[in-house]
N, C-alpha and C positions, 0 to 999 in steps of 0.2 A: 424669128430669126430665123437665117435657114443659121444651120451652127454643119461644119467639119463633123462627116461620119469617123467614128473613134474606130478603125481594121486592126489595129496593134494592142497585142498584151503585155505590159513590165508588171514583175509582182517580185516580192519580197516579204522578208519574216519580220517579224520585230517579237522585241519581248510581251507581254502580260503588261505590264505596266508602261510600254512604250503604246501598248493599242489601246491600254484605258486611259492615256493623253492625250490620244487623237480623238476618242470617242466623243473627250471633253471638250475637245475645240473647237471642229469641223464645224458646228453651227457657233458658236462664240462667233469665226470670221466669213460666218455666214452662210457658210457650204450646206448640199445639203449631203454629203457623203463621206468618208473617209479617201474614197477613190479623191471624189471631188480639189478635198484638200490636196489632198498628195499629188495631182496636175496642176495646179494654180501654184503651188510651190515652184516644183519641175516647171513650170510655164516660163518663174518670175527670176530664176538659172538662168533659163536663156535670153529672156532678157536680158541682163548680164554680163554676158557673153562678150566678151572685146575682139569681135571678126567682122569686117564691112558687109558680108552677107548676113549674119545674122541680127544686124544689127536693124532690117525695113520688117527680116519675119517676126524680130522678137519685140519689134511694136508693133507687129500686126495682134499676134499676139500677148500683148501686152491689155491694147484695147480691146479685144476678144471679152478676153478676160473680166475686165470692169463694165463690158459690155451683159456681160450671160449678171454679175455679179447687181446690174442695174434690175436686171430681168426680176430676179428673183427677189429684191425689195417695191419691187409694182406689184409683185403677185401677192408676196405676202402683203401689202398693202390695201390690193385689193377684196382676199380674205376677210381683212379688219372688217373694210367700205361696209361689203357685204353680211358679217356677219351681225354687224351693229345692222344691219335693217331687215 
């Protein structure tokens, strides 16, 4: 699947407690990293924005996020199958 190239960076600071919570959460939500979890959360916020032009883009981002999650699940499943054989 072709993914849009990420060329911009957003950065913010968190407390030690927040960082530890994010570390524990990212895998439980099916994300490979804290960055991916944060990106997904921001995309969900964009989807919920009540603007006419944001709705199409928001739907695309939601679909893209779901497809990425499916890709990760298929990769995990593939690893399990290969490990058993």
